[in-house]
C-alpha positions, 0 to 999 in steps of 0.5 A: 266224115266217114268212119272206117265201115262206111269207107270200106263200104264205099270202096267196095261199091267203087271196086264193084262198079269198076270191075263190072264196067271193065269186064262188060267193055273188055273183049272176052277171048273165045273160051271153049273149056274151063282150062281156057278160062283159067288160063285167061284169068292167070294172064289177067292176074299176072298182068295186074301183079306186074303192073302193081309191082312196077312203081315199087321196082322203079322206086327201089332202083331210084333209091339205090342210085341215090344211095350210090351217089351219097356214098361217093359224096361221103367218101370224097368228104372223108378224103378231103378231111384226111388230106387237106390240113386245116380243114377241121379248124376252118383255116383251109377251104374244101375242094367244092369243085370235086363234090360238084363233079361227083354230083353232076357225074352221078346225075347223068348215070341211069338208075338201071 
């Protein structure tokens, strides 16, 4: 089992190896001045930043759509408890069809 210092050392070696292999096989642009090099580094950094952000953005959009679906279901259950007499006592049956319709309708809506 690795302790934290050994883990960080191995992680640093891995990142260094990946960095050197990526930059050795990557076609470098024609860098003429320091401004060209800085511009190239900014493009790489912005690409990495956007690429790292995408999974979190898609996860947030998915959570947002699931929250909307859950709210619609809660509102329907509240409506049924308010309008169907005997539901709290267990003498009446709830309208399952409407809940299934809500779930089905929301599942076909894209999260974006």
